[in-house]
C-alpha angles and dihedrals in degrees: 000000000000108000096195089057096050093145094062101063097057090049091051093046092048092046089054088048091052092049092051092046091052089051090049091053092048091048092047092049092050093050093051090049090053091048093049092049090049095054099038121090140073095290100026092212117168119245111225093214091050092047090054093049089051090055091052092049091049090053089051089049092054093049090047092053089051091052091049090051093050091045091054094050089048091050092051092049092047090050092051090048091052091050092049091050091048091052090048091051092047092053089047092052091050091051095051098039097089094043092049091053089052094049101040094101092053102038116133116259110285097020114100132186091256089054091052091047090052094058111146119225099215121103125203110289094010117144136206129219120250127213095273091052097256123130118253112203114229119205110223112249128209089258091054094049091049091048091052089054091049090048090052090049090050092051093050094046129257098244114232118205128201139143146137143244125214128193113196141181107208122189127176120185134180130155127234123267122254130219137303087034116083114277115271124170121233120258122226113160114162114173146145121238140179135200128203124188128180121193126197124183136173136176109228091183137347089274102032130062140160131223129189137172132195115197144171127242138099112303095226094054115073092180099070143044095187120115118207125231093250143094093090100254101333121136119254119226133232119227137196102264098163134017126154147142116236117205115190110170088169135020089248094052129071127172124179132184129182132042098348144175109257109266095240099038110135104167090247094126091234115100102013136014116255093243097047117118126178133203112238143060137312128198127190132176121182120198110201114208133206121239113300143169091260093052090232110164101179145346122221124207112194134179136169134188117192132184108218103173140012107196094178091202114150095196129012111230126202095256095045117122086233090061089051087053091055104268117144115259112243095028131107116270105255126205125248113241141177124217114190124181137158148122134257123200117204119201127190112197096175141322091294104037133056139145145188130216127183150154131207141165133220116211114194120196115204094353093173087076086070092058090043089057087060089066128073094247093048094048090053092050104035108024114028099055088059094051099038093224136089113250126224091231143344125282114291128218106085123155108125123116115266131192092244133026108279089354129152100231117084117229087231107078090218145353120240103153115196112194135190121197136185128181127183120196130195120191089225142231131271128243110184106319091331125103119209113195117193128217131184123188133184125184134178131186137187129186097225094183090079138040092205124122121270095035095129134085134177142180137194127187139179122192128182124189134000137231118239105136141008116311094018116135135202131190125196133183124187130185116184138171122188124181123219093248099038109079133014106261097211093063102038129086116301096194096052086044105038109188092357126042092203139023086062144116113206138185113198129189127185134182125188126190127185110233092178139332107306091005119101133178112211131190119191129184128189127190110184135177130179121243111208140024127229113268094025088116130026113281089001118141124157130183095227115038132199090255089072116103119249118284121228123198129184126189121186113180146161117212123202115195120196 
């Protein structure tokens, strides 16, 4: 029985029934005519031959009646079976509709969302119950076999691919220091770089999905995915940049585990670098609210727990690098961790205006191990065993104040960074057929684990416009100050803080122009000065002092998104 042509069988069955009924009427009419002829006449004597024929016809009539009854029962049973199959198909379509919508963009060639939605539930050899409870075997059709294949593809994925490719000119310039300042060589690094990222996603179930990303970049620098045009003609590798499982049992709940984006990362270049990814766990709960006098539309509770190192040292000896980083001799080598939790409140005033206000706190455990990883001994102990390869050098990104020049113990006894953020959004105004949204953002942070100087940081941004199609433009201005004891330099932005992630004051300008759909030209300018010199406070030594001339950085790049 062909399920997709469910209207054909009832028509055929009713046609057969009509033909049989017509035959029955013709036979009955002929029998009555014979009987009448046999009984008419002056004497009305029965003819033995005619009587015999009448008997035969009466028997045929009885058998025809029996066949008609059986045919009516069969038609009724077939109709019930068809209705049951249609109900099953409808339920299957409803179950797969949402999954089909989410997987349309990544369906394999030849499989559309409509095909996925039309998935048939019957397997080969499966049967359906009839009205009397018996099993009516259903032969699998071509449509059913195709639907089974589509269903298997849907359960496996399908895999959705995306990514981007960026070509960048990157120039960093700083003049040399002059006497009586300490000697500092000039910087002139003019280079071309590229970045390639490949994303792959799949929905394992409605509530469970997977995301992965392969990206270029040096393996020992977690703050960039850019690959320099260098190395003569050697090939550049791809590394695992992101890999996590996302469990979302409800729309309001999201749980992630793997190599994840930091839960409060916002691409603002303040707390964390845009390219930073951490190994650990993220949790987010969004409570949506009904209309109220405060115009609060939702409240987001976020938390993240990240494992930064695993020293695997049973007992710390006096000559251990961990002892040099402040660990107690004779104890077990403990890991470095980051625990980050906070809340964001979203307000929607009208169709044009909305804002977001929030607060969060970062709690670092054994933060000196991060500074230790920026030394040769620390990279050998903390970084290389996890990678299984020997690095060309330690992790870059230093800049914090340490107790000794080039030391591995931060001047700040701990890092517990409390942050406040406020963002104001305006849907924008129109100029011609272009829309120019406007956004203001202010952030402030303080390391509450210390009372020393230079424990504060701040950032203010203003952005006008967005790029979505050819001819669109966007303007961004950023002003930031980061004290040497405020944030951990190895995880904060390395473009806003060129050569030193903290102990800086930076002005940043950016202009984006849409060359075509999914092709954007971007121009970025950074003007950076250092804040404090070494020795300005007790046990305060920084790699880049305030005597250093201003650093200028230019990035001109084209981004292709696919």
